[in-house]
C-alpha positions in Angstrom: 61.1 105.1 66.4 64.0 103.3 68.0 63.9 99.5 67.9 63.3 97.9 71.3 66.0 95.5 72.7 65.7 92.0 71.4 65.5 88.9 73.6 69.2 88.3 73.2 69.8 91.9 74.3 67.7 91.5 77.4 69.5 88.3 78.3 73.0 89.9 78.1 72.0 93.4 78.9 73.7 94.6 75.7 72.0 96.3 72.8 73.1 95.6 69.3 73.6 99.4 68.8 76.4 99.4 71.2 78.4 97.2 68.9 77.8 98.6 65.5 75.7 100.4 63.0 75.5 99.1 59.5 75.3 102.6 58.1 78.6 103.9 59.6 80.3 106.6 57.6 83.8 105.8 56.4 85.5 108.2 58.9 83.7 106.5 61.7 84.8 103.1 60.4 88.4 104.2 60.1 88.5 105.8 63.5 86.9 102.6 65.0 89.6 100.5 63.4 92.4 102.8 64.5 91.2 102.7 68.1 90.6 99.0 68.2 94.0 97.9 66.7 95.9 100.5 68.6 94.3 99.3 71.9 95.3 95.8 71.1 98.9 96.9 70.4 99.0 98.8 73.7 97.7 95.7 75.5 100.5 93.6 74.0 103.1 96.2 75.0 101.8 96.3 78.5 103.2 92.8 79.1 106.8 93.8 78.4 107.9 96.0 81.3 107.4 93.5 84.2 103.7 93.2 83.3 103.3 97.0 83.8 103.9 97.0 87.6 105.8 100.3 87.5 103.7 103.4 88.3 104.9 105.4 85.3 103.8 102.7 82.8 100.6 102.0 84.6 99.7 105.7 84.6 100.6 105.9 80.9 98.5 102.9 80.1 95.5 104.4 81.9 95.9 107.7 80.1 95.9 105.9 76.8 92.7 104.1 77.7 91.0 107.4 78.4 92.2 108.7 75.1 90.8 105.7 73.3 87.5 106.2 75.1 87.4 109.8 73.9 88.1 108.8 70.3 85.4 106.2 70.5 82.9 108.9 71.5 84.0 110.9 68.5 83.5 107.8 66.3 80.0 107.4 67.7 79.2 111.1 66.8 80.4 110.5 63.2 77.8 107.7 62.7 75.2 108.6 60.1 72.4 107.2 62.1 73.9 107.1 65.5 71.6 105.8 68.2 72.0 107.7 71.5 70.4 104.9 73.5 73.0 102.5 75.0 72.1 99.3 76.8 74.9 98.4 79.2 75.8 94.7 79.9 74.3 93.5 83.1 77.9 92.7 84.3 78.7 96.4 84.3 76.4 97.4 87.0 78.1 95.7 89.9 81.4 97.1 88.6 80.0 100.6 88.7 78.6 99.9 92.1 82.1 98.9 93.3 83.6 102.0 91.9 80.9 104.1 93.6 81.5 102.3 96.9 85.3 102.8 96.7 84.7 106.6 96.2 82.5 106.7 99.3 85.4 105.1 101.2 87.5 108.3 100.5 84.9 110.8 101.7 85.9 112.3 105.1 83.3 111.6 107.8 85.1 113.4 110.7 88.1 115.6 111.5 90.7 115.1 114.2 93.5 117.4 115.4 96.6 115.6 116.7 99.5 117.8 117.8 98.0 120.7 115.9 97.8 118.7 112.7 94.4 118.2 111.1 93.5 114.7 110.0 90.4 113.7 108.0 89.0 110.4 109.0 87.7 108.2 106.1 86.6 104.6 105.8 89.8 104.0 103.8 93.0 103.6 105.7 94.7 105.2 102.7 92.4 107.4 100.6 95.1 108.1 98.0 95.6 104.5 97.1 91.8 104.0 97.1 91.6 106.8 94.5 94.2 104.9 92.5 92.1 101.8 92.8 89.1 103.7 91.4 91.1 105.0 88.5 92.5 101.5 87.7 89.1 99.8 87.9 87.5 102.5 85.8 90.2 102.1 83.2 89.4 98.3 83.1 85.7 99.2 82.8 86.5 101.3 79.8 88.7 98.6 78.2 85.8 96.1 78.5 83.4 98.7 77.0 85.9 99.5 74.1 86.3 95.8 73.3 82.5 95.3 73.3 81.9 98.3 71.1 84.7 97.7 68.5 84.6 93.9 68.3 82.2 94.0 65.4 83.3 91.1 63.2 84.7 87.6 63.6 87.9 88.8 62.1 88.3 91.4 64.9 87.4 88.8 67.5 90.1 86.5 66.0 92.7 89.3 66.2 91.8 89.9 69.9 92.1 86.2 70.7 95.3 85.8 68.9 96.9 88.9 70.5 96.2 87.4 73.9 97.6 84.0 72.8 100.6 85.7 71.2 101.3 87.7 74.4 101.2 84.4 76.4 103.4 82.6 73.9 105.9 85.4 73.7 106.1 85.6 77.5 106.6 81.8 77.7 109.3 81.7 75.1 111.1 84.6 76.8 110.8 82.8 80.1 112.2 79.6 78.7 115.1 81.5 77.1 115.8 83.4 80.3 115.8 80.2 82.4 118.2 78.5 80.0 120.7 81.3 79.5 120.6 83.9 82.4 123.7 83.9 84.6 123.8 87.5 86.0 121.4 90.2 87.1 119.7 92.0 84.4 118.3 90.1 81.4 116.9 92.4 78.8 115.1 94.2 81.6 117.4 95.5 84.4 115.5 94.2 87.4 115.4 90.6 86.4 117.7 88.6 88.7 118.7 85.0 88.3 116.4 82.6 90.3 113.7 85.2 90.9 110.5 85.4 89.0 109.9 84.0 85.6 109.7 85.4 82.1 109.4 89.2 82.3 107.7 89.0 85.7 109.5 89.5 89.0 107.1 87.0 90.7 106.7 83.6 89.1 103.1 83.3 90.4 102.1 86.4 88.4 103.7 84.9 85.3 101.5 81.8 85.9 98.4 83.9 85.8 99.1 85.0 82.3 99.9 81.5 81.2 96.7 80.1 82.6 94.6 82.6 80.8 96.3 82.4 77.4 96.7 78.6 77.6 93.0 78.1 78.5 91.9 80.3 75.6 94.1 78.4 73.1 93.0 75.0 74.4 89.4 75.9 74.5 89.4 76.9 70.8 91.3 73.8 69.8 89.2 71.3 71.8 85.9 72.9 70.8 86.8 73.1 67.1 87.0 76.8 66.7 89.8 76.4 64.1 90.8 73.8 61.7 93.7 73.0 59.3 96.9 75.1 59.6 95.4 77.5 62.2 94.7 74.5 64.4 98.4 73.5 64.2 99.5 77.1 65.0 97.2 77.2 68.1 98.7 73.9 69.3 102.2 75.1 68.7 101.4 78.3 70.7 100.0 76.2 73.6 103.1 74.0 73.9 105.6 76.7 75.2 103.0 78.1 77.5 102.3 74.6 79.0 106.1 74.0 79.5 106.7 77.5 80.9 103.8 77.2 83.4 105.3 74.0 84.7 108.9 75.2 84.8 107.8 78.4 86.6 107.2 76.1 89.7 104.1 78.0 90.8 102.2 75.6 92.9 99.0 77.6 92.6 99.5 77.8 88.8 100.0 74.1 88.4 96.9 73.3 90.5 94.9 75.8 88.5 96.1 74.3 85.2 95.0 70.8 86.3 91.6 72.2 87.3 91.4 74.0 84.0 91.9 70.8 82.0 89.3 69.1 84.1 86.9 72.0 83.4 87.4 71.8 79.7 87.0 68.0 79.8 83.8 68.2 81.7 82.4 70.8 79.3 83.4 68.6 76.3 81.7 65.6 77.8 78.6 67.6 78.7 78.4 69.0 75.1 78.9 65.5 73.7 76.2 64.1 75.9 73.8 66.9 74.8 74.6 66.3 71.2 74.0 62.5 71.5 70.6 63.1 73.3 69.5 65.5 70.6 70.5 63.1 67.9 68.6 60.3 69.5 65.5 62.5 69.9 65.6 63.6 66.3 66.1 60.1 64.9 64.0 58.2 67.4 66.9 55.8 68.1 66.4 55.6 71.8 67.1 51.9 72.1 70.6 52.0 70.4 71.4 55.0 72.6 70.8 52.9 75.7 73.0 50.1 74.3 75.8 52.5 73.6 75.5 54.4 76.9 78.0 52.2 79.0 80.8 52.2 76.4 80.3 55.9 75.8 80.7 56.6 79.6 83.8 54.5 79.7 85.2 56.4 76.7 84.5 59.8 78.3 86.1 58.6 81.6 89.1 57.5 79.7 89.3 60.9 78.0 89.3 62.7 81.3 91.9 60.3 82.7 94.2 60.7 79.7 94.1 64.6 79.9 94.7 64.7 83.6 97.4 61.9 83.4 99.2 63.8 80.6 99.2 67.0 82.7 100.5 65.1 85.8 103.2 63.4 83.8 104.3 66.7 82.4 104.4 68.3 85.8 106.4 65.5 87.4 108.9 64.8 84.6 109.3 68.3 83.3 109.1 70.2 86.6 111.8 68.0 88.2 113.6 68.6 91.5 112.8 72.3 91.9 109.1 71.6 91.7 109.4 68.7 94.2 111.1 71.1 96.6 108.4 73.6 96.2 105.7 71.1 96.8 107.6 69.7 99.8 107.7 73.2 101.4 104.0 73.3 101.8 104.1 71.4 105.1 106.8 73.7 106.3 104.8 76.8 105.5 101.8 75.5 107.2 103.7 75.0 110.5 102.5 77.8 112.9 106.0 78.5 114.3 107.5 78.9 110.9 104.6 81.1 109.7 105.0 83.4 112.7 108.7 83.8 112.0 108.4 84.7 108.4 105.9 86.4 106.1 104.1 83.3 105.0 100.5 82.8 103.8 99.0 81.3 107.0 100.4 84.2 109.0 99.1 86.7 106.5 95.7 85.1 106.4 95.3 85.1 110.2 96.3 88.8 110.3 93.8 89.5 107.5 91.0 87.8 109.4 91.8 90.0 112.4 91.6 93.0 110.2 88.3 91.8 108.8 86.8 91.4 112.3 87.7 95.0 113.1 86.2 96.4 109.9 83.3 94.0 109.1 80.9 96.3 107.3 82.8 98.7 105.0 86.3 97.3 105.2 89.6 99.1 105.5 89.4 100.6 102.0 90.4 99.3 98.6 94.1 99.8 98.2 94.5 100.5 101.9 95.2 96.9 102.9 99.0 97.5 102.9 98.8 100.0 105.7 95.8 98.6 107.6 97.5 95.2 108.0 100.5 96.5 109.9 98.4 96.6 113.1 97.6 92.9 112.9 100.7 91.3 111.3 102.9 89.6 113.8 105.9 88.5 111.7 109.5 89.3 112.3 109.0 92.8 111.2 111.5 92.6 108.4 108.8 92.4 105.8 105.2 93.6 105.9 102.7 92.0 103.5 101.3 94.4 100.8 98.6 92.0 99.8 96.6 89.2 101.5 97.7 86.5 99.0 94.0 85.6 98.7 91.9 88.0 96.6 88.7 86.8 98.3 90.0 87.6 101.8 91.4 90.9 100.5 88.0 91.8 99.0 86.4 91.2 102.4 89.2 93.1 104.2 89.0 96.0 101.8 85.3 96.3 101.3 83.8 94.4 104.2 80.4 92.8 103.8 79.3 95.5 101.4 82.3 94.7 99.1 81.6 91.0 99.5 77.9 91.6 98.5 79.0 93.5 95.4 81.5 90.8 94.5 78.9 88.1 94.9 76.5 90.1 92.7 79.2 90.3 90.0 79.8 86.5 90.2 76.1 85.6 90.0 75.5 87.9 87.1 78.6 86.6 85.2 77.5 83.0 85.7 74.1 83.7 84.4 75.4 85.5 81.3 78.1 82.8 80.7 75.4 80.1 80.7 73.4 81.9 78.1 76.4 82.9 75.9 78.2 79.6 75.5 75.7 78.5 72.8 75.6 80.2 69.4 75.9 79.7 65.7 79.4 81.3 65.3 81.7 78.3 66.0 84.8 80.4 66.6 83.0 82.7 69.0 81.5 79.7 70.8 84.9 78.1 71.2 86.6 81.4 72.2 83.9 81.8 75.0 84.7 78.3 76.3 88.4 79.0 76.3 87.9 82.4 78.0 85.8 80.6 80.7 88.6 78.1 81.2 91.1 80.9 81.8 88.7 82.7 84.2 88.1 79.5 86.1 91.9 79.0 86.5 92.3 82.5 87.7 89.4 82.1 90.2 91.2 79.1 91.7 94.7 80.5 91.7 93.4 83.7 93.4 92.7 81.6 96.5 96.5 81.7 97.2 97.8 84.6 95.2 97.1 88.1 93.9 98.1 88.0 90.3 95.1 90.2 89.2 96.9 93.2 90.9 99.4 93.1 88.0 98.2 95.4 85.1 98.7 93.0 82.2 96.9 90.2 84.1 94.0 92.4 85.0 93.7 93.6 81.4 93.8 90.1 79.9 91.3 88.9 82.5 89.0 91.9 81.4 89.4 90.9 77.8 88.4 87.3 78.6 85.3 88.7 80.4 84.5 90.7 77.3 84.8 87.7 75.0 82.3 85.8 77.2 79.9 88.7 77.1 80.0 89.4 73.3 76.8 88.2 71.8 76.5 86.1 68.6 74.3 88.7 67.0 77.0 91.4 67.7 79.2 90.2 64.8 77.6 91.5 61.7 78.4 90.4 58.1 77.5 93.7 56.6 80.0 95.6 58.7 82.6 92.9 57.9 82.0 93.5 54.2 82.5 97.2 54.5 85.6 96.7 56.5 87.0 94.2 54.0 86.5 96.7 51.2 88.4 99.4 53.1 91.0 97.2 54.7 89.9 98.0 58.3 
């Protein structure tokens, strides 16, 4: 008989059998290792060509993901005692619902004939781009599944985390190098022009997304003692160029998100410390001394938060310099209605998006169809038409209507519930990695109020990896598999 799901499985929606089987055959182990490490290598390479914004690289990446999924199925079939029952994480269900809804948006519901040309009417303003959205989202779904299936040991988890940090650090160093030495168009990559974008990204805001996620992951592991000794120093050294590059990129949304990220980590640290103090007092019965130390302890915690935030602000002001001051000073200009109507600025785009939402309140204009649907409502100069809403929450509502918003809310609620259960565990590295991943996710959630960085392939992939790290259960990392892998060098 098959073993029923454990309490931890019911909490996360994940069965231990989806992660591993202690009786794997050697071919299955080898294939699993090949798929996992090749997938991580492809993720790292995805950051190089402008963050994989070009259609050819995005299509190649998606094809490779489908190949990895097929090889994973083969590896599962090679298991000696493979269990056909698979318990999906609860977070997967709203994602699958969103994919199904996007497919429905492409189904023709009527047929028109204009000037002898037949036109199928769909919920989506552009069914082709909606199909592209479905393929991209399904590829991200598969990446999350592959990471959950193949992250079977702490060592593999460490490699995943360090690949993300290495991608962030490498991008940051390249950005600093480019800023210091670029004088003409074309810098390693042909489309990189002086004064535009940062690092390998054509848009500095998209670069900031990657920095926020990688930096949050590194800081979370350092602050919550996931590593010690030389590795702690390496993580701190990796965080330094990411911090500097994020400030020098002059992304206002990125800087605000970084400050919120630090406040989030500080609040979690204080909360954890308070819980540890209360548990210690309960176990020792030292309630009275605890009361005596409460006031100084609160002062110390307040000083810690102030020091972290002050350090961030000082870095922003003295390292960012005049370009950052100019960027911050332009906020009032952009918010002026006359200026917004003359150019393609965020307030103008948001007003046009709201008009689009009011005309398509239930099912939206179709995922991926925003770029063509917004042309009816945008009242700028006409020289430039927005391709995105510069606010992912508004774009979700514009693309999916109330149905899309409901699915997005479902996803957020499920994730918060899973995250609250998964941030406590015996594996110190996994626990610290989860906190760091949450810090990166929080920064992205804040930055997405004013930008659309998750539309870039590498950012979407790293964000998916952070979600997978949060979902991974403590019981999913098995010592017996680690022992087998160590013997065979997997």
